[in-house]
C-alpha positions in Angstrom: 136.3 63.1 151.7 137.6 59.6 151.1 137.7 57.1 153.9 141.0 55.2 153.3 139.8 52.4 155.7 137.4 51.4 152.9 140.2 51.0 150.4 141.4 47.5 149.4 145.1 46.7 150.1 145.8 47.2 146.4 144.1 50.6 146.4 146.1 51.7 149.4 149.4 50.7 147.7 148.4 52.7 144.6 147.3 55.7 146.7 150.5 55.7 148.7 152.6 55.8 145.6 150.8 58.9 144.1 152.5 62.3 144.3 151.5 64.2 147.4 149.3 66.8 145.6 147.4 64.1 143.9 147.1 62.1 147.2 145.7 65.3 148.8 143.2 65.9 146.0 142.0 62.3 146.0 141.7 62.3 149.8 139.4 65.3 149.8 137.4 64.4 146.7 133.7 64.0 147.0 133.4 61.1 144.6 132.8 57.4 145.1 135.9 55.4 144.4 134.9 51.8 144.8 137.7 49.9 143.2 141.3 50.2 141.9 140.2 51.0 138.4 138.1 54.0 139.4 140.8 55.3 141.7 143.4 54.9 138.9 141.3 56.8 136.4 140.5 59.6 138.9 144.1 59.9 140.0 145.4 59.9 136.4 143.0 62.7 135.5 144.1 64.7 138.6 147.8 64.1 137.7 147.2 65.5 134.2 145.6 68.6 135.7 148.5 69.1 138.2 151.2 68.4 135.6 149.5 70.8 133.1 149.5 73.6 135.7 153.2 73.3 136.3 154.4 73.2 132.7 155.9 76.3 131.2 156.2 77.0 127.5 159.5 78.0 125.8 
């Protein structure tokens, strides 16, 4: 689980602007996110997974 107290101010702003399901997944992830770039890549990949799960075809 992520400790948001370890996030930089920039990381917190980025995190707070993520969709709620992605925020929840990031918060509970057992990965080391040390900087904004690693957080952004991780969140982008999660967002793709969540978006893909909600799409419906024709």
